[in-house]
C-alpha positions in Angstrom: 9.6 -15.6 -21.0 6.7 -14.3 -22.6 5.0 -11.0 -21.2 1.6 -11.7 -21.9 0.9 -14.6 -19.7 -3.9 -14.7 -20.7 -6.6 -12.6 -22.3 -8.8 -11.3 -19.6 -12.3 -11.9 -20.2 -15.1 -10.3 -18.1 -18.1 -8.0 -19.1 -16.3 -5.4 -18.7 -13.0 -5.9 -20.9 -15.3 -7.8 -23.6 -17.4 -4.4 -23.5 -14.0 -2.3 -23.8 -13.0 -4.3 -26.8 -16.2 -4.3 -28.2 -16.8 -0.3 -28.4 -13.3 1.2 -27.9 -11.4 -1.2 -29.2 -9.4 -2.0 -26.2 -8.6 -5.0 -25.1 -7.2 -6.5 -21.8 -4.9 -9.2 -20.7 -3.1 -10.0 -17.8 1.0 -10.2 -17.9 4.1 -10.7 -15.8 4.8 -8.5 -13.1 8.0 -7.8 -14.2 6.9 -6.3 -18.3 6.8 -2.8 -19.1 4.9 -0.6 -21.5 6.8 -0.8 -24.0 7.5 -5.1 -24.1 3.7 -5.2 -23.6 3.3 -3.0 -26.8 5.8 -5.0 -28.3 4.7 -8.5 -27.4 0.7 -7.9 -28.8 2.1 -6.1 -32.1 4.6 -9.7 -32.5 1.8 -11.7 -31.7 -2.0 -10.8 -32.8 -0.7 -8.0 -36.1 -1.8 -5.1 -35.1 -1.1 -1.4 -34.4 -0.5 -0.4 -30.8 -1.6 3.2 -29.7 -2.0 3.3 -26.3 -1.0 0.6 -23.1 -2.4 1.2 -19.6 -1.7 -1.2 -16.8 -2.9 -1.7 -13.5 -1.3 -3.7 -10.7 -3.8 -5.4 -8.0 -2.2 -6.6 -5.0 -3.0 -9.7 -3.2 -6.2 -9.6 -0.7 -5.9 -11.2 2.3 -8.7 -13.0 4.1 -8.9 -14.2 8.2 -11.8 -17.0 8.9 -11.8 -17.5 13.0 -12.4 -21.6 12.7 -12.6 -24.4 15.6 -8.9 -25.0 15.1 -7.7 -21.3 15.0 -7.3 -18.4 13.1 -6.5 -19.3 9.3 -5.3 -17.0 7.2 -4.9 -17.1 3.7 -4.1 -14.8 0.5 -4.6 -14.6 -3.4 -1.6 -14.0 -5.5 -0.6 -10.1 -7.2 -2.0 -9.6 -10.4 -0.7 -6.8 -13.5 -3.1 -6.7 -15.9 -2.4 -4.2 -18.9 -5.2 -2.4 -21.2 -4.2 -2.4 -24.9 -5.4 0.6 -27.5 -5.7 -0.7 -30.9 -5.1 1.4 -33.8 -5.5 -0.7 -36.4 -7.2 -4.2 -36.9 -8.5 -6.2 -34.3 -8.5 -9.1 -32.3 -9.9 -12.5 -32.2 -8.9 -14.5 -29.4 -11.3 -17.4 -30.2 -9.8 -18.2 -34.0 -7.7 -20.7 -32.9 -10.8 -23.4 -30.7 
């Protein structure tokens, strides 16, 4: 199973990549920083300096409708911000 799920493409993530050479990925929930570092280095061929992880819990919502109370939630997500020392990562090279 791969540790990296997908790169995050938001305005904040793009600014981080252009200004600070930090790239954001959505990763597996049970992945640790060493696994994330090794996977990024192997996949993109760059030298990783630092890895920061963020755990986002599910967001719950409740709606009151004619048929009753509707309860829902989103999925929990783990993100990793990877600072690259040597080289850059181009997500759009193989399109």
